[in-house]
N, C-alpha and C positions, 0 to 999 in steps of 0.2 A: 456562509461559505466554509468549506472544509479547510482545516489547517493541519500542518504537521505538528504532532505532539512534541517532537524534539526541538525544532527551531521556531515554531509558531508561524512558519511561512505558509502562504496560500498554496493549495493544491487544487487541481480541477475536480469537478464533480465526477468525471469519468475515472480519474486516478483513485479517488476515494472509493468508488464502487468496486474497483478491482482490488485495491490493496488494504482497505480498512479491515480491522479485526471484527470479531463478533459484536463488539460494542460500538461500532462505527468510528473507531479511532484510527487515524493514520499515524503509525508510530515512527515512520521515517519517510521523507520525501526524496526525490531524486538527488537533491543537493546534500542530503544527510547520509544516504546509504549508497554503497557501490551498486552500479547498475547490475552487476552479476548477482548480487543478493536479491534485488528486486525481481529479476528474472527467475531465480530459484523459487521464491515464494509464489510467483505466478504459476509455475509448473506444479508445485505441490498442491495448490488450491485447485488447479484444473483437474489433477488426478483425483482429489478428494470429491469433487463435484461429479466426476464420471463414475464413481463407485456406486 
């Protein structure tokens, strides 16, 4: 099961697929990061994938 590297809390497989880094690490879960920050990362990654 994927976990948050910051708090060691469980995150869903889907969350990990979207927010994990290139080493499959989830550096912050919704409890550890502001939702605005998570949304910003999602937008950046979506732009990078679209290029």
